[in-house]
N, C-alpha and C positions, 0 to 999 in steps of 0.2 A: 131236613133244611140243609143248604149249602153252606160253605165257610162264610163267616162274617168278614167283609172286606175292611181293611183300614179306612181312615176318613179321606179317601181319595176323592169322593164325590162332594165333599163339602164346598161351599162357596167361599171364596177368600174374603178375608175381612180388610181392615184398614192397615194392618202391620203384618210383616212377615219376617222371619229370620231362617235363612238357608245355610246349613252347615255340611261341609264334606270333610269326612275324617278317614285317615289311612292308617291302618294297623302298623305297629312298629315291627321290624324283622326280629325274627329269633326268639319270640316269647310267646308263651300261651296265651290264647285270647277267648277260648270258648267260654269260660266262666263270665268274663266281662261281657260277651254278647249275650249271654243268658240273662245276665242282669239287666242290660239295656232293652232286651225284649220285654222284660217284666215292667220296666220302667215305662216304656212307651204305652203299654196297656193301662198302667196306673195313672200316668199324666192325663190320658184321655178321660178315663173314668172320673178322676177327681175335677177336671175341669167341668165336665158335663153336670156333675152333682153340685159342685159349689157355686159355679158361675155359668148356669144354663144359658144365659143371653150373651155370653162373651164371644161365641163363635171361635172359641180356642180349640185347637187341635194339633196333633204331632203325627206325621207320617214318616216311616222309615224305609228306604230302599237300601239294597245290598248289590254291590258291583260283582262282576263276575269272578274275579280273582279272590275276593273275599269269600264267595260262596264256596269255592273249592277249599280254601284255607280252613273255613269253619266245618268243612264235611258236612255240608247240606245236602238235601236229597238229591239223588241221581235217578234217572236223567234230569238235567237242569231244565228250567223253563225254555221252550223252544228257540226263543230268539233272544235269549240272554247271552252277550258276548262282550268282548271288549270293543267299544266303538271304534271304527276305523276312520280316519279323516276322509272327509270329502273335499277333494281338491279341484277346484275350478282353474280356468285360466288366469283369473285376477285374485279371487278370494278363496279361502280355506276355511272349512269347518274343522278346527283343531280337535285333537283326542287328548284327554287329560285323565290321570288315574284317580279313582275314587273308590274307597271301600264300602263306606256307609254314607248315606245321605239323609238328612233331616229337614223336613220341611214344617216349620212351625208357623202357625197363623192365628190371628185374632183380632178383635176390635181395639183392644188396648195393648199397650207395650209391655205392661208390667208382667202379665202371665206369660207372655212370649219369652220375656227375659228370664223369668224363673224357670221355664221348661228347658231353655238353652243351658242355663247354668247347671241344672241337674243331670243333663246328658254329659256335659263337660266333666263334672265330678266322677262319673263312672267311667268314661272313656280315657281320660287324661293319662292314667298309669300304662295304657296299653296302646294308644294311638295318638296320632298328631292331627291337629285341625289344620287342613290346608286351605280352607276356604270359609268364610263367614261373612254373609251379606245381609244387610238389614234393609228390607224393603218397605215401601209405604204407599198408600193409595194417593195418587195425584189428581185431584179434582174429581171429575165423574169417571175415573177410571182410565185415565189417559196415561201413555207413556211419556217420558220426560221430553219426548220430540214434540208432543202436543196433540197426538191423534189418540182416539180411544182405542184400547187394546182388548182383544177377546170378545169382539162383537159376534163373531160366528161360533162362539162356544156352544156345545149342545146344552139344552136345558132339559128339566124334568126327568122324565124315565130314560130320555136319550143319553143322559150322562153315564148311566150304567152300562148301556148297550156299547157305547164308543170307549168307555174308560176302563171297563173290567173284562177279564179274561172269562169266557164262558166255555162252551163246548169244544172250542178250537184247541184248547189244552186242558183236559178236565183234571189232571192231577193238580193244576195251579189255579183252579176256578177261584174267582174272587179276588185274584192278583191283578197287578198292573204293571206295564212298562213304563219307566220313569226317565225321560231324558232331559238333561239340564244344559244350558249355556250361559255364560256370563259375557254380555255384550257391553263394550264401551262405545259410547257415541261421540262423534265429532259435531258437537253442538253449534260451535262457530260456523262451520261450513254448512250445516242444515239450515240455520237461521239466516244465512245470507242469501238462501234462495226466497223467491216470491212465494206467497201462499199458494199460488196457482201451481208453481213448480213442486212444491212440497206435495201437494194433493196428487200430482202425477207420480211421484215416487211411491206413495202408498196405494194409489187407485181408489181413494176414497176422499170425500169432501171433508174439510177439517172441522168445521164448527158443528154441522148437523149430523156427522158420522153416517153419511149416506154412501153407499158404494157407487161408484161411477158406472154408467151404462157400458156395456161390452164395446159398443163402437167408439167410445171415448177413452175408455180406460187403456193405458199403455200396456203393451205385452210384457214389458220388463218391470212392471209395477209390483210392489210386494203382495197385493191381494191376488193378482193374476197368476203368480207363481206359487204362492203358499197354500192356496186353496186348491186342493186335488181332488175335489168332488164331494157331494153332498153325502155319500156313502162311505166316505173316508175322512172321518173327523177325529180330533183329539181334544182333550180338556186342557186348555191353557190357564195356568195360574201366575202368568208374568207379573212382576212388580218392579218398579222404577226403584233406583237407589242412587246415591251419589254423595260426592264430597266437593263442596263448591271450591275450596281452596286449592285443591290439586286439579281440578277440572276433569275429575273422574266421575262422569255422569253416565248412567247406564240403565240397562234392563236386564234383569234375571229372567231368562226364558226357562219355563218350566212346563213340561208336557207329559200327561198321563194318557195311556192308550192302551187298548186291548191288544194291539199288535204293533211292534216297532217298525214293521214295514211300512205303515203309513207315515210315520216321522221320517223315515229314511226317504221316502218319495219326495217329501216336502223339501228336505235338505238338498237333495239331488237337483230338484227344480231351481231352488234359491241360488246354490253355489256353483253348479255346472251349467245350468241354464236349460230352457226348454223353447226351442232346440238348444243344443249346446252353444255357448257363448252369450246367449240371451239371459244373463243372469240377473238376480234380484238388485235393482238399483238402490235398494235400502242399504245394501252391503257397502256401498261407497261411503255412507256415513255411519257405519256400525261394524265394529271389528269383534269377532268372536274370540274371547281370551281362554274359555274353557269349553269342554264338551264331553259328557260322560253319560254313560247308559247304566241304569240301575234296575233291579227288579223289586217291586213293592209286594211282598207276599201278603196273604191274608192276615187279618188279626187272629184268626184261629190258629194259624201257623205260628205266629209270635206266642200266642197264649200257651201252644204245646211245648215250644222250645223253652219257655220260662218255667214250665212245670216239669221238664226232664222227660217229657213224652216224645214219641216220634213226631217229627214236625208235621208230616201230611197224614197223621192219623185223622179219620173222619169224626165228625161230631164234636170236636173241640174238647177242652177240658177247662176246669174252673181253675185259675191260677192262684186262688187264694186258698191258704190252708186253715185250720180251725181257729187259729189266732186273728185271721182277718188280714194278715200281712201277706205281701207278695214275697216270692223268693227274693232273697238278696236285699230284704227289707226295703222293697220299692216304695213303701209309703214315707214320702220325704218332706211332708208338710210345705207343699209348694204354696207360696204366696204368704206365708208367716215368717217371723223372725227366728223361730225356733229351729235348731239344728240337731 
């Protein structure tokens, strides 16, 4: 059997917490990383056992510089690198630093909150939280702009095909590339458009979520430029977030893919344009504030690190010892008042 993937293929629930952490300079971080690997395994096992209908899960991604600092296996995953900004004539997909990314999701907020709290307890001594976004499901899966998000997501067995690495990089089979951006929307400007004009921005009808015919859909619509072909898909787990009082309403864009090349092609089309200059009109109302590439290794990889074994050792390892506890005492009584 191949490596067991992390919970990349899960369908997102009604709530999510996205966290980006950067390691502090000049201190040892390997022990804490080993503990957090054990913790992620434990959090998922505990949620599945105690709350099987919660849809709760935690996925961890690792940035390029953190991979090197942690002395994880070489050669690295083939497309893991520091994301380079995509600069168009008018809009830029910025690049921001990130060492570890956590994607926590579930139907309820409580378990998501406890998972995030447990992660912060382990990482706070050695890392700084540089991003924490609390996402929520808006009506029938719409973005805060009012259009359904993720309609073209692969379903069923196609999710593994498009979301997980296979024979294209055998050493990292079961892993996934993770790309994230935090967008802030100019809601006032977008709402000032008529519904018909809003639909032209997206290339999709607002109320019934039907894509416009090709002879009507504008060439600079979001759908026209972000869809790069039925054989090049990604798993989007986007969630809206926001603060009404500060007017910071946005979308946390999160994509899992078997190859980053697919995501890069989408970004080039959106920000540079196809042809150049024909950029995604949605960017006139949505500004990318972050942009970071991570690699999500398999759960087997995390299990091996937690157990002190070579990360890419095949067959995996059981991270529990004879006492039933994970290394670093990963059993944290999540969801209880006991500390």
